[in-house]
C-alpha positions in Angstrom: -12.9 -31.1 5.8 -15.8 -27.9 6.6 -15.6 -24.9 4.9 -14.2 -22.3 7.2 -16.9 -19.3 7.8 -15.0 -17.4 10.5 -13.0 -16.2 6.9 -14.5 -14.0 4.2 -13.1 -14.0 0.7 -11.4 -11.2 0.9 -9.3 -12.1 4.6 -9.1 -15.1 2.9 -7.3 -13.8 -0.3 -5.2 -11.0 1.5 -3.7 -14.1 3.6 -3.3 -16.1 0.5 -0.9 -13.6 -1.1 0.8 -12.8 1.8 1.8 -16.1 2.2 2.9 -16.7 -1.5 5.2 -13.0 -1.1 6.6 -14.4 2.0 7.5 -18.0 0.7 7.7 -17.3 -2.7 4.9 -19.5 -4.0 2.7 -22.1 -2.5 1.0 -25.2 -3.1 -2.8 -25.6 -3.1 -3.0 -28.3 -1.1 -1.1 -26.1 1.6 -3.6 -23.5 1.3 -6.3 -25.7 2.5 -5.2 -27.0 5.0 -3.6 -23.4 6.4 -7.0 -22.3 5.5 -9.2 -25.3 6.5 -11.3 -24.6 3.2 -11.8 -26.9 0.4 -9.4 -26.5 -2.7 -11.9 -25.5 -4.8 -12.5 -22.4 -2.7 -8.9 -22.1 -2.3 -9.2 -22.2 -6.7 -11.1 -19.8 -7.0 -9.9 -16.8 -4.6 -6.3 -18.0 -6.7 -8.5 -17.2 -10.2 -9.9 -14.2 -8.7 -6.2 -13.1 -7.4 -4.5 -13.8 -10.9 -7.3 -11.9 -12.5 -6.6 -8.9 -10.1 -3.1 -9.3 -11.4 -1.8 -10.5 -8.0 -0.5 -13.6 -8.4 0.6 -15.9 -11.3 -1.3 -19.3 -11.1 1.1 -22.7 -11.6 0.4 -25.9 -11.7 -0.7 -27.1 -8.4 -0.2 -23.5 -6.9 0.4 -20.4 -7.2 3.9 -17.9 -7.3 4.0 -13.8 -7.3 3.8 -12.0 -10.5 7.4 -10.4 -11.2 5.8 -7.2 -13.0 9.3 -4.6 -14.5 9.9 -1.7 -12.1 8.7 0.1 -15.3 5.0 -1.3 -15.0 2.8 1.6 -14.0 -0.9 0.0 -14.2 -3.7 2.3 -14.7 -6.1 4.1 -12.2 -9.2 1.4 -13.4 -6.9 -1.4 -12.6 -5.5 0.0 -9.0 -9.1 0.6 -8.0 -10.1 -2.5 -7.6 -7.4 -3.7 -5.2 -7.5 -3.7 -1.6 -11.0 -2.0 -1.2 -11.7 -2.2 2.1 -8.2 -2.1 2.7 -8.1 1.5 1.4 -11.8 2.8 2.9 -10.4 2.0 6.4 -6.6 3.4 5.7 -8.8 6.7 4.6 -11.3 7.3 7.7 -8.1 6.7 9.8 -6.0 9.3 8.0 -9.2 11.8 7.9 -8.7 12.2 11.5 -5.3 14.0 11.0 -7.0 17.0 9.3 -8.2 19.7 10.8 -9.8 22.4 9.8 -8.9 25.9 7.8 -5.9 23.3 7.2 -3.5 23.7 3.8 -3.7 20.0 2.6 -2.1 18.1 -0.7 -3.3 15.1 -2.2 -1.0 13.4 -4.5 -2.1 10.7 -7.2 -3.5 7.4 -6.3 -6.2 5.2 -5.6 -6.2 5.7 -1.6 -5.9 10.0 -2.1 -8.6 9.0 -4.1 -10.6 7.1 -1.1 -9.4 10.0 1.6 -10.7 12.5 -0.8 -14.2 11.3 -0.1 -13.8 11.1 3.2 -12.8 14.9 3.7 -15.8 16.1 2.0 -17.3 17.6 5.5 -14.2 19.2 7.1 -15.4 22.4 6.8 -12.6 25.3 5.2 -9.7 22.7 3.4 -7.6 24.4 1.1 -6.8 21.3 -1.3 -3.9 20.9 -3.5 -3.5 18.0 -5.9 -2.7 16.6 -9.1 -4.9 14.0 -9.5 -7.5 14.4 -11.7 -9.6 12.1 -9.9 -9.3 13.5 -6.4 -10.6 17.3 -7.9 -13.7 15.5 -9.3 -14.5 14.3 -5.6 -15.1 18.1 -4.4 -16.0 19.2 -7.1 -18.9 16.4 -8.1 -19.7 17.3 -4.0 -20.2 21.2 -5.1 -22.9 20.2 -8.2 -24.6 17.8 -5.8 -24.9 19.5 -2.9 -24.4 23.0 -4.1 -22.5 26.1 -3.0 -22.1 25.5 1.1 -20.1 27.4 3.6 -17.1 25.8 4.1 -16.4 24.1 1.2 -12.9 22.9 0.4 -11.3 25.7 -2.1 -9.6 23.5 -4.9 -6.5 23.9 -6.6 -5.5 21.7 -9.2 -1.6 22.1 -10.1 -2.0 21.3 -14.3 0.4 18.5 -16.3 0.3 15.8 -18.6 -1.7 12.9 -17.4 -0.1 9.7 -16.0 -1.8 6.0 -16.7 -2.9 6.6 -12.7 -4.5 10.3 -14.2 -1.9 12.2 -11.8 -0.9 15.6 -13.4 2.5 16.0 -13.8 5.3 17.7 -15.3 7.0 21.2 -15.5 3.7 22.9 -15.2 2.6 20.6 -11.4 6.3 21.0 -11.0 6.3 25.0 -11.2 3.1 25.0 -9.6 3.7 23.5 -6.1 7.1 24.9 -5.8 5.8 28.0 -4.8 3.4 26.2 -2.4 3.3 25.4 1.5 0.6 23.1 2.7 0.6 21.9 6.5 0.0 18.6 5.7 0.0 16.3 2.3 -1.0 12.8 1.6 1.0 11.0 -0.3 0.2 8.1 -2.0 2.4 5.8 -3.4 3.4 3.1 -5.8 5.9 1.1 -3.3 8.2 1.7 0.2 10.6 -0.2 1.3 13.5 0.7 3.7 15.8 0.5 1.0 14.6 2.6 -1.7 11.8 4.3 0.1 9.6 5.6 -1.9 8.9 4.9 -5.4 7.2 5.0 -8.8 7.8 3.3 -11.9 7.1 6.8 -13.6 10.2 9.5 -13.6 8.3 13.1 -14.2 5.7 11.8 -11.0 8.5 11.2 -9.4 10.0 14.7 -9.8 6.1 16.1 -8.9 6.5 13.7 -5.7 9.7 15.2 -4.4 8.0 18.9 -4.9 5.1 17.5 -3.1 7.3 16.5 -0.7 9.9 19.7 0.0 6.6 21.7 0.1 5.3 20.4 3.2 5.8 20.9 7.0 4.9 17.2 7.3 4.2 14.1 4.9 1.8 11.3 5.8 1.9 7.9 3.7 -1.2 6.0 2.3 0.0 2.9 1.1 -2.3 -0.6 1.8 0.4 -3.3 3.1 0.5 -4.6 -0.3 2.8 -1.7 -2.0 5.6 -2.3 1.5 8.3 -3.8 -0.3 7.6 -2.7 -3.7 10.4 -0.7 -5.7 9.1 1.1 -8.6 12.1 2.9 -10.8 12.5 5.8 -9.1 12.9 6.8 -5.8 11.1 10.2 -5.0 12.0 10.3 -1.3 13.9 7.9 2.1 11.9 6.8 4.8 13.3 9.9 7.2 11.2 12.1 4.8 7.9 10.8 5.8 6.0 12.1 9.4 3.4 9.0 9.2 2.8 6.2 8.0 -1.5 5.4 7.5 -1.8 1.5 6.4 -3.7 -1.4 7.1 -4.2 -4.3 9.3 -2.4 -7.1 6.9 0.9 -5.4 7.1 2.7 -8.5 8.4 4.3 -7.9 12.4 8.1 -8.3 11.5 7.4 -5.3 8.2 5.7 -3.1 11.5 9.3 -3.6 12.9 11.5 -2.9 10.7 8.9 0.5 9.6 8.3 1.9 13.5 12.5 2.0 13.4 12.4 4.3 10.7 8.9 6.6 10.9 8.2 8.7 14.0 4.7 7.3 13.5 3.0 3.9 12.1 -0.9 4.5 12.0 -3.3 1.2 11.8 -6.0 1.8 10.7 -8.8 0.2 12.9 -5.7 -0.9 15.6 -4.8 1.5 18.9 -1.9 3.4 18.3 1.2 1.9 20.4 1.9 4.7 23.6 5.5 7.1 21.7 8.8 5.6 23.9 8.9 7.8 26.4 12.0 10.6 26.1 15.0 10.3 28.0 15.0 13.6 29.4 
């Protein structure tokens, strides 16, 4: 069978991962038929996904990787996953930000990508508990020098987590006295039952404070976060105003989310018009 040139490697791997998660495991020969590629190509894709910690290879195929709800990957481990999806989400989320707004960005690799998209939005006040996010703005100022309209960045302080977020009593107290227009929240997992969750108990408390201090909450999460549940829930879905995700999110998940959230933004796709109200 000839190679299917219409699918990029990243697209194939996203489809493989979705199939593994949906069915609980797949065989190599099933994937070769579904994707229209050779078994060597499928095996290379499975090797790559296994190296990224996204699935477990078994004889003749692959199964989902079962992680403990307390497992918290480091920033570097997460930063290499779903790169194009995070960039798409970051661009879509940046369109929600108006000049002069007071915004907050939680820790995470997707909010880190978003920070890079906000450098040219004038007169922002940015509150963050992410060392990496703060570094994006500070590095831009060091490179270009002082400029009119550059963001004012407030770093909360606190104890550093494996994902380079600052959490704990110092961070919580700093956030509690602040009020921001918009919170962009990265998450470890999101589901109907558990809401938003993280494997880190201290980070869960800091995220609760962030949600309480925001007028509007925007979750930025790629499709792999859907259905994942960490040790501690810190917000229910009815506390979220908008979810910005990528096109890899399955149709059934979109339907579920649309039933619970006021707004779903799928990066790169036009938004469906809101249902008319019965007034």
